[in-house]
PQR file of N, CA, C, O and H, with PARSE charges and radii, in Angstrom:
ATOM      1  N   MET A   1     -61.795-143.268  89.103 -0.4000 1.5000
ATOM      2  CA  MET A   1     -61.081-142.888  90.591 -0.0000 2.0000
ATOM      3  C   MET A   1     -59.895-141.196  90.057  0.5500 1.7000
ATOM      4  O   MET A   1     -59.057-140.887  89.210 -0.5500 1.4000
ATOM      5  N   SER A   2     -60.605-140.602  91.228 -0.4000 1.5000
ATOM      6  CA  SER A   2     -59.922-139.371  91.520 -0.0000 2.0000
ATOM      7  C   SER A   2     -59.077-139.240  92.643  0.5500 1.7000
ATOM      8  O   SER A   2     -59.241-139.815  93.719 -0.5500 1.4000
ATOM      9  H   SER A   2     -61.285-140.853  91.916  0.4000 1.0000
ATOM     10  N   ALA A   3     -58.422-138.679  92.434 -0.4000 1.5000
ATOM     11  CA  ALA A   3     -57.232-138.415  93.757 -0.0000 2.0000
ATOM     12  C   ALA A   3     -57.811-137.432  95.090  0.5500 1.7000
ATOM     13  O   ALA A   3     -58.152-136.271  94.862 -0.5500 1.4000
ATOM     14  H   ALA A   3     -58.289-138.211  91.560  0.4000 1.0000
ATOM     15  N   ASN A   4     -57.861-137.817  96.024 -0.4000 1.5000
ATOM     16  CA  ASN A   4     -57.948-137.862  97.689 -0.0000 2.0000
ATOM     17  C   ASN A   4     -57.702-138.180  98.135  0.5500 1.7000
ATOM     18  O   ASN A   4     -58.374-139.035  98.711 -0.5500 1.4000
ATOM     19  H   ASN A   4     -57.584-138.760  96.209  0.4000 1.0000
ATOM     20  N   VAL A   5     -56.551-137.961  98.439 -0.4000 1.5000
ATOM     21  CA  VAL A   5     -55.134-138.213  99.281 -0.0000 2.0000
ATOM     22  C   VAL A   5     -53.682-137.213  99.155  0.5500 1.7000
ATOM     23  O   VAL A   5     -52.679-137.334  98.452 -0.5500 1.4000
ATOM     24  H   VAL A   5     -56.005-137.266  97.970  0.4000 1.0000
ATOM     25  N   GLY A   6     -54.104-136.152 100.219 -0.4000 1.5000
ATOM     26  CA  GLY A   6     -52.856-134.727 100.064 -0.0000 2.0000
ATOM     27  C   GLY A   6     -51.593-135.316 100.032  0.5500 1.7000
ATOM     28  O   GLY A   6     -51.274-136.505 100.047 -0.5500 1.4000
ATOM     29  H   GLY A   6     -54.918-136.054 100.790  0.4000 1.0000
ATOM     30  N   THR A   7     -50.914-134.284  99.986 -0.4000 1.5000
ATOM     31  CA  THR A   7     -49.598-134.529 100.586 -0.0000 2.0000
ATOM     32  C   THR A   7     -49.010-134.753 102.004  0.5500 1.7000
ATOM     33  O   THR A   7     -47.919-135.258 102.270 -0.5500 1.4000
ATOM     34  H   THR A   7     -51.173-133.318  99.974  0.4000 1.0000
ATOM     35  N   VAL A   8     -49.948-134.276 102.864 -0.4000 1.5000
ATOM     36  CA  VAL A   8     -49.057-135.020 103.906 -0.0000 2.0000
ATOM     37  C   VAL A   8     -49.990-136.579 104.472  0.5500 1.7000
ATOM     38  O   VAL A   8     -49.818-137.780 104.681 -0.5500 1.4000
ATOM     39  H   VAL A   8     -50.834-133.866 102.648  0.4000 1.0000
ATOM     40  N   ASP A   9     -50.564-135.987 104.492 -0.4000 1.5000
ATOM     41  CA  ASP A   9     -51.428-137.889 104.373 -0.0000 2.0000
ATOM     42  C   ASP A   9     -50.891-138.223 103.866  0.5500 1.7000
ATOM     43  O   ASP A   9     -50.439-139.189 104.481 -0.5500 1.4000
ATOM     44  H   ASP A   9     -50.704-135.012 104.322  0.4000 1.0000
ATOM     45  N   ARG A  10     -50.249-138.142 102.530 -0.4000 1.5000
ATOM     46  CA  ARG A  10     -50.166-139.098 101.426 -0.0000 2.0000
ATOM     47  C   ARG A  10     -48.029-139.871 102.194  0.5500 1.7000
ATOM     48  O   ARG A  10     -47.454-140.959 102.179 -0.5500 1.4000
ATOM     49  H   ARG A  10     -50.616-137.358 102.031  0.4000 1.0000
ATOM     50  N   VAL A  11     -47.699-138.466 102.698 -0.4000 1.5000
ATOM     51  CA  VAL A  11     -46.455-138.721 103.229 -0.0000 2.0000
ATOM     52  C   VAL A  11     -46.719-140.052 104.739  0.5500 1.7000
ATOM     53  O   VAL A  11     -45.996-140.964 105.138 -0.5500 1.4000
ATOM     54  H   VAL A  11     -48.167-137.582 102.711  0.4000 1.0000
ATOM     55  N   ILE A  12     -47.704-139.690 105.073 -0.4000 1.5000
ATOM     56  CA  ILE A  12     -47.835-139.788 106.987 -0.0000 2.0000
ATOM     57  C   ILE A  12     -48.113-141.974 106.203  0.5500 1.7000
ATOM     58  O   ILE A  12     -47.597-142.982 106.686 -0.5500 1.4000
ATOM     59  H   ILE A  12     -48.292-138.949 104.749  0.4000 1.0000
ATOM     60  N   ARG A  13     -49.182-141.876 104.820 -0.4000 1.5000
ATOM     61  CA  ARG A  13     -49.034-143.684 104.840 -0.0000 2.0000
ATOM     62  C   ARG A  13     -48.012-143.797 104.804  0.5500 1.7000
ATOM     63  O   ARG A  13     -47.394-144.178 105.798 -0.5500 1.4000
ATOM     64  H   ARG A  13     -49.601-141.057 104.427  0.4000 1.0000
ATOM     65  N   ILE A  14     -47.328-143.476 103.489 -0.4000 1.5000
ATOM     66  CA  ILE A  14     -46.019-143.967 103.361 -0.0000 2.0000
ATOM     67  C   ILE A  14     -45.984-144.079 104.296  0.5500 1.7000
ATOM     68  O   ILE A  14     -47.032-144.390 104.861 -0.5500 1.4000
ATOM     69  H   ILE A  14     -47.830-143.167 102.681  0.4000 1.0000
ATOM     70  N   VAL A  15     -44.669-143.887 105.141 -0.4000 1.5000
ATOM     71  CA  VAL A  15     -44.142-144.085 106.144 -0.0000 2.0000
ATOM     72  C   VAL A  15     -44.731-144.758 107.440  0.5500 1.7000
ATOM     73  O   VAL A  15     -44.050-145.415 108.227 -0.5500 1.4000
ATOM     74  H   VAL A  15     -43.817-143.634 104.682  0.4000 1.0000
ATOM     75  N   LEU A  16     -46.116-144.508 107.568 -0.4000 1.5000
ATOM     76  CA  LEU A  16     -46.674-145.406 108.454 -0.0000 2.0000
ATOM     77  C   LEU A  16     -46.422-147.387 108.311  0.5500 1.7000
ATOM     78  O   LEU A  16     -46.209-148.353 109.044 -0.5500 1.4000
ATOM     79  H   LEU A  16     -46.669-143.974 106.928  0.4000 1.0000
ATOM     80  N   GLY A  17     -46.743-146.879 106.052 -0.4000 1.5000
ATOM     81  CA  GLY A  17     -47.313-148.528 106.119 -0.0000 2.0000
ATOM     82  C   GLY A  17     -45.732-148.785 105.980  0.5500 1.7000
ATOM     83  O   GLY A  17     -45.391-149.572 106.864 -0.5500 1.4000
ATOM     84  H   GLY A  17     -46.916-146.094 105.456  0.4000 1.0000
ATOM     85  N   LEU A  18     -44.613-148.378 105.148 -0.4000 1.5000
ATOM     86  CA  LEU A  18     -43.235-148.809 105.447 -0.0000 2.0000
ATOM     87  C   LEU A  18     -43.042-149.110 106.645  0.5500 1.7000
ATOM     88  O   LEU A  18     -42.427-150.176 106.690 -0.5500 1.4000
ATOM     89  H   LEU A  18     -44.890-147.739 104.431  0.4000 1.0000
ATOM     90  N   ALA A  19     -43.406-148.432 108.326 -0.4000 1.5000
ATOM     91  CA  ALA A  19     -42.795-149.425 109.429 -0.0000 2.0000
ATOM     92  C   ALA A  19     -43.588-150.274 109.856  0.5500 1.7000
ATOM     93  O   ALA A  19     -42.963-150.741 110.808 -0.5500 1.4000
ATOM     94  H   ALA A  19     -43.906-147.567 108.290  0.4000 1.0000
ATOM     95  N   ILE A  20     -44.669-150.870 109.800 -0.4000 1.5000
ATOM     96  CA  ILE A  20     -45.925-151.381 109.687 -0.0000 2.0000
ATOM     97  C   ILE A  20     -45.438-152.739 108.773  0.5500 1.7000
ATOM     98  O   ILE A  20     -45.265-153.886 109.185 -0.5500 1.4000
ATOM     99  H   ILE A  20     -45.177-150.490 109.027  0.4000 1.0000
ATOM    100  N   LEU A  21     -45.302-152.286 107.588 -0.4000 1.5000
ATOM    101  CA  LEU A  21     -44.451-153.751 106.842 -0.0000 2.0000
ATOM    102  C   LEU A  21     -42.708-154.085 107.526  0.5500 1.7000
ATOM    103  O   LEU A  21     -42.086-155.146 107.585 -0.5500 1.4000
ATOM    104  H   LEU A  21     -45.443-151.354 107.253  0.4000 1.0000
ATOM    105  N   SER A  22     -42.496-153.305 107.770 -0.4000 1.5000
ATOM    106  CA  SER A  22     -40.538-154.074 108.747 -0.0000 2.0000
ATOM    107  C   SER A  22     -41.086-154.477 109.981  0.5500 1.7000
ATOM    108  O   SER A  22     -40.747-153.832 110.973 -0.5500 1.4000
ATOM    109  H   SER A  22     -43.001-152.443 107.722  0.4000 1.0000
ATOM    110  N   LEU A  23     -42.042-155.629 110.140 -0.4000 1.5000
ATOM    111  CA  LEU A  23     -42.794-156.182 110.934 -0.0000 2.0000
ATOM    112  C   LEU A  23     -42.379-157.514 110.794  0.5500 1.7000
ATOM    113  O   LEU A  23     -41.923-158.367 111.556 -0.5500 1.4000
ATOM    114  H   LEU A  23     -42.318-156.153 109.334  0.4000 1.0000
ATOM    115  N   LEU A  24     -42.772-157.428 109.167 -0.4000 1.5000
ATOM    116  CA  LEU A  24     -42.444-159.027 108.294 -0.0000 2.0000
ATOM    117  C   LEU A  24     -40.340-159.483 108.979  0.5500 1.7000
ATOM    118  O   LEU A  24     -40.010-160.669 109.009 -0.5500 1.4000
ATOM    119  H   LEU A  24     -43.142-156.735 108.548  0.4000 1.0000
ATOM    120  N   PHE A  25     -39.542-158.632 109.311 -0.4000 1.5000
ATOM    121  CA  PHE A  25     -38.562-158.775 109.686 -0.0000 2.0000
ATOM    122  C   PHE A  25     -37.971-158.601 110.742  0.5500 1.7000
ATOM    123  O   PHE A  25     -36.860-159.023 111.064 -0.5500 1.4000
ATOM    124  H   PHE A  25     -39.809-157.669 109.288  0.4000 1.0000
ATOM    125  N   ILE A  26     -38.765-157.905 111.383 -0.4000 1.5000
ATOM    126  CA  ILE A  26     -38.794-158.025 113.213 -0.0000 2.0000
ATOM    127  C   ILE A  26     -38.774-159.142 113.775  0.5500 1.7000
ATOM    128  O   ILE A  26     -37.846-159.760 114.297 -0.5500 1.4000
ATOM    129  H   ILE A  26     -39.667-157.562 111.121  0.4000 1.0000
ATOM    130  N   LEU A  27     -40.245-159.465 113.599 -0.4000 1.5000
ATOM    131  CA  LEU A  27     -41.128-160.798 114.605 -0.0000 2.0000
ATOM    132  C   LEU A  27     -40.534-162.271 114.171  0.5500 1.7000
ATOM    133  O   LEU A  27     -39.761-162.846 113.404 -0.5500 1.4000
ATOM    134  H   LEU A  27     -40.998-158.963 113.175  0.4000 1.0000
ATOM    135  N   GLU A  28     -41.106-162.377 114.817 -0.4000 1.5000
ATOM    136  CA  GLU A  28     -40.648-164.072 113.887 -0.0000 2.0000
ATOM    137  C   GLU A  28     -41.928-164.912 114.613  0.5500 1.7000
ATOM    138  O   GLU A  28     -42.787-164.600 115.438 -0.5500 1.4000
ATOM    139  H   GLU A  28     -41.734-161.910 115.439  0.4000 1.0000
ATOM    140  N   GLY A  29     -41.597-166.135 113.871 -0.4000 1.5000
ATOM    141  CA  GLY A  29     -42.953-166.905 113.462 -0.0000 2.0000
ATOM    142  C   GLY A  29     -44.080-166.511 112.760  0.5500 1.7000
ATOM    143  O   GLY A  29     -43.751-165.991 111.694 -0.5500 1.4000
ATOM    144  H   GLY A  29     -40.899-166.389 113.201  0.4000 1.0000
ATOM    145  N   ASN A  30     -45.657-166.565 112.986 -0.4000 1.5000
ATOM    146  CA  ASN A  30     -47.112-166.424 112.264 -0.0000 2.0000
ATOM    147  C   ASN A  30     -47.035-164.911 112.760  0.5500 1.7000
ATOM    148  O   ASN A  30     -47.873-164.279 112.116 -0.5500 1.4000
ATOM    149  H   ASN A  30     -45.924-166.988 113.852  0.4000 1.0000
ATOM    150  N   LEU A  31     -46.570-164.343 113.371 -0.4000 1.5000
ATOM    151  CA  LEU A  31     -47.239-163.086 113.762 -0.0000 2.0000
ATOM    152  C   LEU A  31     -46.078-161.801 113.493  0.5500 1.7000
ATOM    153  O   LEU A  31     -45.924-160.799 114.192 -0.5500 1.4000
ATOM    154  H   LEU A  31     -45.889-164.856 113.893  0.4000 1.0000
ATOM    155  N   LYS A  32     -45.236-162.240 112.085 -0.4000 1.5000
ATOM    156  CA  LYS A  32     -44.618-161.272 111.830 -0.0000 2.0000
ATOM    157  C   LYS A  32     -45.576-161.106 110.187  0.5500 1.7000
ATOM    158  O   LYS A  32     -45.065-160.387 109.328 -0.5500 1.4000
ATOM    159  H   LYS A  32     -45.361-163.054 111.518  0.4000 1.0000
ATOM    160  N   TYR A  33     -46.698-161.689 109.931 -0.4000 1.5000
ATOM    161  CA  TYR A  33     -47.579-161.453 108.659 -0.0000 2.0000
ATOM    162  C   TYR A  33     -47.904-161.015 108.857  0.5500 1.7000
ATOM    163  O   TYR A  33     -48.254-160.420 107.838 -0.5500 1.4000
ATOM    164  H   TYR A  33     -47.112-162.273 110.628  0.4000 1.0000
ATOM    165  N   LEU A  34     -48.614-160.163 110.315 -0.4000 1.5000
ATOM    166  CA  LEU A  34     -49.157-159.257 110.889 -0.0000 2.0000
ATOM    167  C   LEU A  34     -48.294-157.847 109.542  0.5500 1.7000
ATOM    168  O   LEU A  34     -48.929-156.948 108.990 -0.5500 1.4000
ATOM    169  H   LEU A  34     -48.330-160.646 111.142  0.4000 1.0000
ATOM    170  N   GLY A  35     -46.964-158.093 109.395 -0.4000 1.5000
ATOM    171  CA  GLY A  35     -46.461-156.353 109.017 -0.0000 2.0000
ATOM    172  C   GLY A  35     -47.483-156.577 107.429  0.5500 1.7000
ATOM    173  O   GLY A  35     -47.597-155.607 106.680 -0.5500 1.4000
ATOM    174  H   GLY A  35     -46.449-158.824 109.843  0.4000 1.0000
ATOM    175  N   LEU A  36     -48.054-157.717 107.126 -0.4000 1.5000
ATOM    176  CA  LEU A  36     -48.769-157.344 106.353 -0.0000 2.0000
ATOM    177  C   LEU A  36     -49.895-156.401 105.576  0.5500 1.7000
ATOM    178  O   LEU A  36     -50.290-156.064 104.460 -0.5500 1.4000
ATOM    179  H   LEU A  36     -47.962-158.505 107.734  0.4000 1.0000
ATOM    180  N   ILE A  37     -50.121-156.225 107.033 -0.4000 1.5000
ATOM    181  CA  ILE A  37     -51.443-155.171 107.112 -0.0000 2.0000
ATOM    182  C   ILE A  37     -50.937-153.926 106.371  0.5500 1.7000
ATOM    183  O   ILE A  37     -51.557-153.443 105.424 -0.5500 1.4000
ATOM    184  H   ILE A  37     -49.800-156.499 107.940  0.4000 1.0000
ATOM    185  N   GLY A  38     -49.498-153.304 106.959 -0.4000 1.5000
ATOM    186  CA  GLY A  38     -48.586-152.049 106.089 -0.0000 2.0000
ATOM    187  C   GLY A  38     -48.982-151.754 105.123  0.5500 1.7000
ATOM    188  O   GLY A  38     -49.116-150.580 104.778 -0.5500 1.4000
ATOM    189  H   GLY A  38     -48.995-153.696 107.728  0.4000 1.0000
ATOM    190  N   LEU A  39     -49.363-153.057 104.213 -0.4000 1.5000
ATOM    191  CA  LEU A  39     -49.751-152.855 102.418 -0.0000 2.0000
ATOM    192  C   LEU A  39     -50.795-151.258 102.582  0.5500 1.7000
ATOM    193  O   LEU A  39     -50.522-150.058 102.599 -0.5500 1.4000
ATOM    194  H   LEU A  39     -49.254-154.011 104.493  0.4000 1.0000
ATOM    195  N   ILE A  40     -52.017-152.042 102.677 -0.4000 1.5000
ATOM    196  CA  ILE A  40     -52.684-151.054 102.693 -0.0000 2.0000
ATOM    197  C   ILE A  40     -52.747-149.822 102.871  0.5500 1.7000
ATOM    198  O   ILE A  40     -53.493-149.251 102.075 -0.5500 1.4000
ATOM    199  H   ILE A  40     -52.239-153.017 102.663  0.4000 1.0000
ATOM    200  N   PRO A  41     -51.849-148.679 104.208 -0.5600 1.5000
ATOM    201  CA  PRO A  41     -51.440-147.630 104.143  0.2800 2.0000
ATOM    202  C   PRO A  41     -50.872-147.351 102.324  0.5500 1.7000
ATOM    203  O   PRO A  41     -51.289-147.068 101.200 -0.5500 1.4000
ATOM    204  N   PHE A  42     -49.237-147.792 103.360 -0.4000 1.5000
ATOM    205  CA  PHE A  42     -48.546-147.749 102.150 -0.0000 2.0000
ATOM    206  C   PHE A  42     -49.151-147.744 100.195  0.5500 1.7000
ATOM    207  O   PHE A  42     -48.974-146.711  99.549 -0.5500 1.4000
ATOM    208  H   PHE A  42     -48.898-148.022 104.272  0.4000 1.0000
ATOM    209  N   ILE A  43     -49.512-148.418  99.829 -0.4000 1.5000
ATOM    210  CA  ILE A  43     -49.933-148.159  98.508 -0.0000 2.0000
ATOM    211  C   ILE A  43     -51.249-147.247  98.264  0.5500 1.7000
ATOM    212  O   ILE A  43     -51.242-146.693  97.165 -0.5500 1.4000
ATOM    213  H   ILE A  43     -49.656-149.257 100.354  0.4000 1.0000
ATOM    214  N   THR A  44     -52.131-147.043  98.901 -0.4000 1.5000
ATOM    215  CA  THR A  44     -53.496-146.348  99.261 -0.0000 2.0000
ATOM    216  C   THR A  44     -52.648-144.399  99.586  0.5500 1.7000
ATOM    217  O   THR A  44     -53.249-143.334  99.440 -0.5500 1.4000
ATOM    218  H   THR A  44     -52.137-147.494  99.793  0.4000 1.0000
ATOM    219  N   GLY A  45     -50.846-144.626 100.127 -0.4000 1.5000
ATOM    220  CA  GLY A  45     -50.744-143.316  99.481 -0.0000 2.0000
ATOM    221  C   GLY A  45     -49.937-143.110  98.172  0.5500 1.7000
ATOM    222  O   GLY A  45     -49.760-142.050  97.572 -0.5500 1.4000
ATOM    223  H   GLY A  45     -50.358-145.491 100.246  0.4000 1.0000
ATOM    224  N   LEU A  46     -49.471-144.396  97.845 -0.4000 1.5000
ATOM    225  CA  LEU A  46     -48.781-144.460  96.506 -0.0000 2.0000
ATOM    226  C   LEU A  46     -49.927-143.302  95.670  0.5500 1.7000
ATOM    227  O   LEU A  46     -49.945-142.071  95.667 -0.5500 1.4000
ATOM    228  H   LEU A  46     -49.615-145.257  98.333  0.4000 1.0000
ATOM    229  N   VAL A  47     -50.666-144.145  95.118 -0.4000 1.5000
ATOM    230  CA  VAL A  47     -51.476-143.906  94.290 -0.0000 2.0000
ATOM    231  C   VAL A  47     -52.745-142.865  95.046  0.5500 1.7000
ATOM    232  O   VAL A  47     -53.887-143.065  94.634 -0.5500 1.4000
ATOM    233  H   VAL A  47     -50.652-145.145  95.121  0.4000 1.0000
ATOM    234  N   LYS A  48     -52.616-142.135  95.772 -0.4000 1.5000
ATOM    235  CA  LYS A  48     -53.479-141.113  96.036 -0.0000 2.0000
ATOM    236  C   LYS A  48     -54.724-141.240  96.134  0.5500 1.7000
ATOM    237  O   LYS A  48     -55.250-140.195  95.751 -0.5500 1.4000
ATOM    238  H   LYS A  48     -51.687-141.972  96.106  0.4000 1.0000
ATOM    239  N   PHE A  49     -55.661-142.184  96.534 -0.4000 1.5000
ATOM    240  CA  PHE A  49     -56.841-143.053  96.674 -0.0000 2.0000
ATOM    241  C   PHE A  49     -57.120-143.903  98.098  0.5500 1.7000
ATOM    242  O   PHE A  49     -56.393-144.790  98.547 -0.5500 1.4000
ATOM    243  H   PHE A  49     -55.234-143.032  96.846  0.4000 1.0000
ATOM    244  N   CYS A  50     -57.911-143.582  98.473 -0.4000 1.5000
ATOM    245  CA  CYS A  50     -58.391-144.211  99.147 -0.0000 2.0000
ATOM    246  C   CYS A  50     -59.538-144.720  99.299  0.5500 1.7000
ATOM    247  O   CYS A  50     -60.209-144.054 100.087 -0.5500 1.4000
ATOM    248  H   CYS A  50     -58.502-142.862  98.109  0.4000 1.0000
ATOM    249  N   PRO A  51     -60.064-145.611  98.892 -0.5600 1.5000
ATOM    250  CA  PRO A  51     -61.609-146.389  99.234  0.2800 2.0000
ATOM    251  C   PRO A  51     -62.714-145.301 100.375  0.5500 1.7000
ATOM    252  O   PRO A  51     -63.690-144.609 100.087 -0.5500 1.4000
ATOM    253  N   LEU A  52     -61.872-145.610 102.005 -0.4000 1.5000
ATOM    254  CA  LEU A  52     -62.643-145.390 102.616 -0.0000 2.0000
ATOM    255  C   LEU A  52     -62.995-143.591 102.240  0.5500 1.7000
ATOM    256  O   LEU A  52     -64.158-143.188 102.224 -0.5500 1.4000
ATOM    257  H   LEU A  52     -61.079-146.172 102.239  0.4000 1.0000
ATOM    258  N   TYR A  53     -61.871-142.712 101.975 -0.4000 1.5000
ATOM    259  CA  TYR A  53     -62.465-141.857 101.725 -0.0000 2.0000
ATOM    260  C   TYR A  53     -62.873-141.028 101.307  0.5500 1.7000
ATOM    261  O   TYR A  53     -62.761-139.818 101.500 -0.5500 1.4000
ATOM    262  H   TYR A  53     -60.926-143.040 101.988  0.4000 1.0000
ATOM    263  N   SER A  54     -63.738-142.004 100.272 -0.4000 1.5000
ATOM    264  CA  SER A  54     -64.188-141.522  98.751 -0.0000 2.0000
ATOM    265  C   SER A  54     -65.576-141.985  99.818  0.5500 1.7000
ATOM    266  O   SER A  54     -66.253-141.025 100.184 -0.5500 1.4000
ATOM    267  H   SER A  54     -63.828-142.987 100.116  0.4000 1.0000
ATOM    268  N   LEU A  55     -66.151-143.774 100.468 -0.4000 1.5000
ATOM    269  CA  LEU A  55     -66.935-143.620 100.977 -0.0000 2.0000
ATOM    270  C   LEU A  55     -68.390-143.156 102.085  0.5500 1.7000
ATOM    271  O   LEU A  55     -69.559-143.497 102.267 -0.5500 1.4000
ATOM    272  H   LEU A  55     -65.602-144.555 100.171  0.4000 1.0000
ATOM    273  N   PHE A  56     -66.914-141.718 102.858 -0.4000 1.5000
ATOM    274  CA  PHE A  56     -67.983-141.032 103.795 -0.0000 2.0000
ATOM    275  C   PHE A  56     -66.979-139.831 103.371  0.5500 1.7000
ATOM    276  O   PHE A  56     -66.417-139.186 104.256 -0.5500 1.4000
ATOM    277  H   PHE A  56     -65.965-141.442 102.710  0.4000 1.0000
ATOM    278  N   LYS A  57     -66.767-139.544 102.008 -0.4000 1.5000
ATOM    279  CA  LYS A  57     -67.063-138.604 101.091 -0.0000 2.0000
ATOM    280  C   LYS A  57     -65.465-137.336 102.229  0.5500 1.7000
ATOM    281  O   LYS A  57     -65.804-136.319 102.834 -0.5500 1.4000
ATOM    282  H   LYS A  57     -67.223-140.068 101.288  0.4000 1.0000
ATOM    283  N   ILE A  58     -64.323-137.717 102.195 -0.4000 1.5000
ATOM    284  CA  ILE A  58     -63.775-137.080 103.244 -0.0000 2.0000
ATOM    285  C   ILE A  58     -62.421-136.569 101.248  0.5500 1.7000
ATOM    286  O   ILE A  58     -62.579-137.057 100.129 -0.5500 1.4000
ATOM    287  H   ILE A  58     -64.048-138.543 101.703  0.4000 1.0000
ATOM    288  N   ASN A  59     -61.523-135.696 101.616 -0.4000 1.5000
ATOM    289  CA  ASN A  59     -60.684-135.303 100.157 -0.0000 2.0000
ATOM    290  C   ASN A  59     -59.773-134.174 101.272  0.5500 1.7000
ATOM    291  O   ASN A  59     -59.928-133.082 101.820 -0.5500 1.4000
ATOM    292  H   ASN A  59     -61.394-135.300 102.525  0.4000 1.0000
ATOM    293  N   THR A  60     -58.732-135.306 101.156 -0.4000 1.5000
ATOM    294  CA  THR A  60     -57.788-134.294 101.365 -0.0000 2.0000
ATOM    295  C   THR A  60     -56.485-133.169 100.985  0.5500 1.7000
ATOM    296  O   THR A  60     -55.658-132.428 101.517 -0.5500 1.4000
ATOM    297  H   THR A  60     -58.606-136.193 100.711  0.4000 1.0000
ATOM    298  N   CYS A  61     -57.009-133.673  99.589 -0.4000 1.5000
ATOM    299  CA  CYS A  61     -56.040-132.756  98.374 -0.0000 2.0000
ATOM    300  C   CYS A  61     -56.580-131.556  98.818  0.5500 1.7000
ATOM    301  O   CYS A  61     -57.539-131.328  99.555 -0.5500 1.4000
ATOM    302  H   CYS A  61     -57.681-134.274  99.157  0.4000 1.0000
ATOM    303  N   GLN A  62     -55.458-130.514  97.995 -0.4000 1.5000
ATOM    304  CA  GLN A  62     -55.596-129.028  98.009 -0.0000 2.0000
ATOM    305  C   GLN A  62     -56.719-128.828  96.692  0.5500 1.7000
ATOM    306  O   GLN A  62     -56.299-129.366  95.668 -0.5500 1.4000
ATOM    307  H   GLN A  62     -54.679-130.699  97.396  0.4000 1.0000
ATOM    308  N   ARG A  63     -58.196-128.087  96.526 -0.4000 1.5000
ATOM    309  CA  ARG A  63     -59.046-127.607  95.980 -0.0000 2.0000
ATOM    310  C   ARG A  63     -58.297-126.439  95.205  0.5500 1.7000
ATOM    311  O   ARG A  63     -57.724-125.432  95.622 -0.5500 1.4000
ATOM    312  H   ARG A  63     -58.537-127.650  97.359  0.4000 1.0000
ATOM    313  N   LYS A  64     -58.575-127.099  93.510 -0.4000 1.5000
ATOM    314  CA  LYS A  64     -57.586-126.263  92.507 -0.0000 2.0000
ATOM    315  C   LYS A  64     -58.952-124.919  92.511  0.5500 1.7000
ATOM    316  O   LYS A  64     -58.804-123.886  91.859 -0.5500 1.4000
ATOM    317  H   LYS A  64     -59.040-127.917  93.171  0.4000 1.0000
TER
END
């Protein structure tokens, strides 16, 4: 599993993931659990790997 998420893409994923996760604390009732969807961009940003990117042969990392 090699990294396929670049730096800018990674920062955007982490910030967006945290914003969506905050819905757990903002919304009430069962609707608040939609905030768990924020785990997907957050985790893919942390591990620098996106399974969908590898499926579609996308790589936002800088080439060495």
